[in-house]
N, C-alpha and C positions, 0 to 999 in steps of 0.2 A: 107274852111280853118279849119284845126283841131285845137282844143285848147290844150295848153300844158298839163293842168291838166288831161284831159281825157285820155291822152296817157302815161304820165310819173308817174301817181299816186304820185303826189307831197306830199300828206299827209303821205305817208309811207317813213319816213326819219329818220335820226339819232336822231333828237330831239323828235320824237314821239315813234315809235315802236322800233327803233334801232335793227331790226331783232330779237327781243325777248331777247336781251342781256342787262345787266345793263349798263347804260350810265356812272354812277358815283357811286362807292361804295368803300369800303376799298381795295378790290382786284384790282379794276381798278386804284386806286391811287398808288398802289404798282407798277403797270406797268409804270405809268407815271413818277415815280421817276427815271426810267432808261433812261439815256441820254448819248450822245456821249461825249468823251473827246475832248479837243481842237485839238489834233492831228488827231483824227477820223473825226472831222468836216472838217479839212483842206483836208483830203483825199477824203471826200465826194464831195468836190467842184472841185477836179481834179481826177475823178475816173477811168481814162484810162491811163495806162502806159505800158512799154514794159519790157520783160525779154530778156536778152542776154545770151544764153548758149554758152560759148566759153571756151576752155581750152585744156587739154591733149586729150580729146575725139575728138576734132576737128582735131587734127593732126593724130590720130590713126584710125579715122573712126568708133569709137564705140559710144554706148550710155552710158554704164557703163564700166569704166575701170577695171583693175585688181589689181591696187595697186603695181604691180611689175614693172611698167614703171620706167624709169630714166628721169631726167631733159633733157637729150640729145634727148629723144624721142619727145620732143616738137620742131618740125622741121619747124614751121611757121616762115618765114623770115621777113614778114612785117605786120603791123597792122595799119589800117586806121580808127582810132577812130572818126575822124571828119566826115567821110562818114557814120559811124554807126549812129551818133547823127543826122546828116542831114536827113537820111532816116527815122529814128524814129520820128523826129519832124514833118516831112511832113504828117505823119499819124494822127496827132492830139494828140498823146500821150504826157503826161505832165512830164514823168520821165522814168528812166531806172534802172532796177535791174540787176546787173552783177553777174554771177556765179564766185565768187572770189576763191572758192574751191569746187569742186564737190566730189563725193564719193571716187575717186581715191586718193585724198589727195594733188593733185598738186595745188600749190598756184600761183595766178597771180599777187602777189605783193611782195615787198621787205620785207619779213618776217625774223625776227631774230631767229626763232625757228625751222627751217628746211632748208636743202639745196635742198629739193624737190620743187623747185620754179622756176618761169620764169627767175629769176636773174641768175640761173646756167644753163640756156638753151642757145642755140646759139643766141636767140633773145636778151636776157639780159636786158630787160627794164621793168619797173613797169607798167603793163597794167592797174591796178586799178587806178593808178595816172593819166594815160592818159585819161581814160574814165571819171573819176570824174572831171578832169579839163575841158574836152570838154563839159560835161553837164553844168557846171557852166557858161561857155562862151556862151552857147546856151540858157540859161535860163530854163534848164530842171532839175528836182530833181534827186538825185542820191541815189540808195539803194544797199544793198549788200545781196547776198546769200552765206551762209557759211554752208556746209554740216556737221552735227554733226557726221555722220558716216564717218570714215576715214580708207580706206583699207591699206594705206601705213604706217601710224604713228605707231611705235613700242609700244608706251604707250597705244594705244587704248585697251579698256577693263580693264584698271586699274584706280585706283583713280587719278593717275598722269595725265591721259588724260584730265580730267576736267580742270586742271591747264593749260595744253597745249592749249586747246580750248579757254579758257578765255583769255589767253595771245594773241592769234591770233585775237580774237574778239576785244580786246582792241586796237590792231594795226589798225584794220579797222575803229573803231569808233573814233579814235583820229587823224588819219593821212590824212583823205581825205574829210575834210569839213563836212557840215551838211548832215546827213543821214535821208531820209524820211521814209524808210522801211527796216527792217531786216527780211529776209525770211528764215525760217527753215523748212525743210521737215522731215518726220519721216521714210524715206526709210532706210532700214537696211537689208542687205543680210541674207538669212536664215542660211547661214553658218558662219555669223559674230559672234565674241565672245559675250557672254552675257554681257551686260553692261547697266547700267541705267544712262542716262544723267542727270546732275544736272540743270534741266530747271530753277528752281527758282533762282539759282545763275546767270545763263545767263541773265534772265530777269532783275534782279537787276542791273547787270552791264550795260545793255542797258539803263535802266531808269536813271542811274547816269551819263553816258557819253553822251547819245543822248536822252534827255527827250522828244524831239519832234518826235521821230521815232515811227512808228507803228510796232508791231511784228506780223508777219503773219503766218498762218497755224498752226505750232507748236508754238503757241503764243496766247496771250490774246486779241489782238486788231482786227484781221481780220480772219475770219474762211474760211476754204476750202469749196468750194461749193459742193464737193462730187464726182466730176468726172473731167476728163481733155478733155471733148468734147465740152465745151462751153454751156452746158445745165444748165438751172436753174429751180427752182420750180415755180409753178403758183403764189404762195405767198411767197416771200422772206422776212421774218421778220428780223429786226435788234435786237429786244428785244427777247432774248432766254434764256433757262436755263444756268446758269453759268457752269454747268458740261461740256458743249460742248467745253469750252476752253481747256479742257484736252484730248479731244477725239483723236486727231492725235498724241499725245505724247505716247500713249499706243502702245507697239510694235506689238501686234496682229492685230492692225488696220492699220499698216504701210505697205509700199510696200516692199516685201521680195525678189522679183526676177525682173530682167530687163524686162521680158516678160509681167509682170503684168501691166506695163505702157500702153501697147496697150489695154488691157482689160478695163482699167479705162476710155478709150475714149468711151466705149459703155455702161458703167454702171452709174446709178445714185445712190445717197445715199439711203440707206435702209430706212431712215426716211424722208418721203416727208413733213411731218408737223413738223416744228421745233419751231414755235412760236405762234400758236393759243392759245386762252384762255384755251382750254382743256389741252394743254401741260403745259402752264405757271402755272396754278393753282396747279399742282402737284409738281412744283419745289420750293425748299426752297429758293434758291438764283437765281437771274436773272442778266443779264449783257447786255450791248450794244455790239453786236458781229456781224457786217455785213459780208456778203459773198464776197469773192474774187474769180473770175472766171479765172483760168489759162488754157490757150489753146495755142497750137503751130500753127504757120502759115503754117507749113508743117508736114509731118508724124512724124518725129523724133524731139527730143528736141535739139540735136546737128546737125550741117550741114552734109549732105551726098549727094554727087552729084547725086547719083542714085535716090534720092527722089525729084529732081527738078520738076518732073511731078506731085507731090502731093501738091504743093503750093496752098493754098486756094485762091479762087477768091476774088476780092473786095466785090462782092455781098454776098459771104458766110461770110466774116468777118464783113460786115455791119449788117447782120442779127444777128450775135453773139453780136455785139455792142448793137443793139436795145434790145436784150434779156438779156443783162447783165447790162450795164450802164443804159439802159432804163427800168430796172426791179429792181432798188434798190440794185445793186451790183457794185463792182469795177471790171474792166477788166484788166488782166495781159496777154498781148499777147507776146508770145515768137517769137523772130526773130533771128536766129542763124547766126553769121558771118561764112564765109567759110575758107578754108585753105590758101587763099590768103589774109586773114585779112580784107575782105570786106563783106558787105551784098550783096548777089547775086542780079544781075540786075532784075531778075524776081520778087523776093521778094520786092525789092525797088520800082518797078513800081506799084505793088499791094498796097503797103503802101501809096503811093502818091494818088492813086485813092480812097482808103479808106478815107484819110484825106479830100478829096473834098466832099465825100458823107456825112461825119460827119458835115462839115461846112455848107452844104446845108440845114440841118435840121432847123436851126434858122436864115438862111440868109435873108429870106423875111417874117418879122413878119406882121401879120394882126392885132393882138391885144396882148398886154402883160399887166398883172396886178399883184399887190401884195395884195390879198384880206385880209390877216391876219386871225384873229379868227372869225369863223362864230358864229352867234347868233341864239338862238332857234326861234326867230321871223322871221329870214331869213335863213331857213335851206338849201336852194339850191342857187347856183350861176347862174345868167343869164348874157349872153353876147350877145350884138347886134353889127352888123357891118354896116357901112355906105352903103355898097353894098354887093352883093353876092360874095363869094370867093370860089374857089376850095381848100379846106383845105387839106394839106398833113400830118401835124403833130400837135398833141396837147402835150405839155410838162407840167406835173404837178410836183410841188415840195412842200412837207410839210416843215414846220419849225421844223426840227428835234432837234433843241435845246430844244424843248418842248416834246421830245420823238416821237414815231411813233404811230399815232392815228387811221387813216382811215383803216377800215377793209373790206369795200365793198362800191362800188360806180357805178353809171351808167352815161353815157354821151349821150346826145341826140342832134340831129341836126334838124334844120328847113330849108327846101329847099326854094328857091325863089318862088316856087309854093304853099308854105304853108304846104307841107307834113312834118310830124314829124316822125323821126325814131330813134331807139336806135343804136348808132354808136359803142358803146363799153360798156362792163360790166366787171368790174375789182374788185380785192380784195385790197391788200395793195398798198400804194404809196411810202411812205418813202422819201428818199433823191431825187429821180427822177423817174418819170414814163413817158416813151415816147410812145404815141399812134399814130399809123399810120392811116391816113384817106385818102379818095379819092373821096369825094363828095362835091358838091356845098352847101354852107350854108349861111344863112343870120343871123341866131341866133343859139346859143348853150346854153344848160342847163346842169349843172353838179349837180347831186343829190347824196349826201353821204347817203348811206342806213344804214351804221353801223360804229360806231366809239367808241374809248375809250375817253370819254369826248368830248368837243367841238373840231372839226377839226380846225387846224391852217395851212393855206397855205402861204408859203413864196413867191411863184410865180406861175402863170398860164399863158401859152402862146399858141397862135394859129398861125400857119405858113403855107404859101402857097408855 
């Protein structure tokens, strides 16, 4: 029988060597002062939700419109929002963000500020109202996407457009119940008129009318992960330089052409390290700014029948889930309804299968504990089971109300035969870390090698 200490080097832990980094000093204390807001905490507890790209592009078969369409070009005759919500809920998603207005400027609600809206189309009904009502009835959160770039609106490119945009934003924030997220992107065509959006005005309006809403991507609450392929970093920090909150609002960093959307599926951010100590020590201001992973279930963001063969499998989506929600990120999965106003049967079936896979993670617990704050006298966590189990998942959660602390850890298993092996070596944990396992174990040891002050665990669970 092997001894734990001879294999795991227990004396090398956060309370002793801490991998050569200070455990507590003025700089570490500066990091620990950065914690999530109440709305960010709520989102961390429900980190998987869906994007619904639907609008003029659905009717015309495009990804980016031209702005020259008319309301009559929205030829969709029926919209089954109840089916949308049912399909999304089956996936395990906790909410929906609807593209209320995309770059073409066509509005899916009863706006008082333009006739380029669904109310002047043959359909003639407020789709935002239908979706928000269906979400409320199903217990899902509702969020809005409103494109700052508007190809159709004549005031775009003038100071008057900021008034127009705020008027429409006000309609969405006051007429459709509680909003959990407002999603802004920085896309702007290379031939678009030069114009600087009044972001601070937009943010202030949201804070006043929907103080519980998170503002994503071009906003201060959730950052873009850096690609649209579902990829994340090995270490996704939530405590990062405050300058990152403005990164996507700078036009040179935004999407300028429709074709660039495809390229984003292959590229990762140029900065792999966003929150290590070497990065933070150079930043004057820090903020809590967790990553959101946006990815589409199929090739395009809007529905195109010819792309039915590109629908990702449940296995692919589950892998993205584990690598995003299971890697201290939020996951925003796009599911576009089709020209018949429904989510395609193929997409619907995959969503249902994904939901079953997600539920299976924690369906059969072997052991769940809430360890709280570790002490220097007990630098590692030891878990024993009454009998050997084939473990499938380990789920770790830090108490992020006390900031993000763990920077490196190792997980060891002891088999029924007494063999000890390292099952996983990781970096950050944050809100949630899901580790996949596949071996029998009768004991488990978690050693935190590096931390910013004493680690604090909200929950640790092992599941078969």
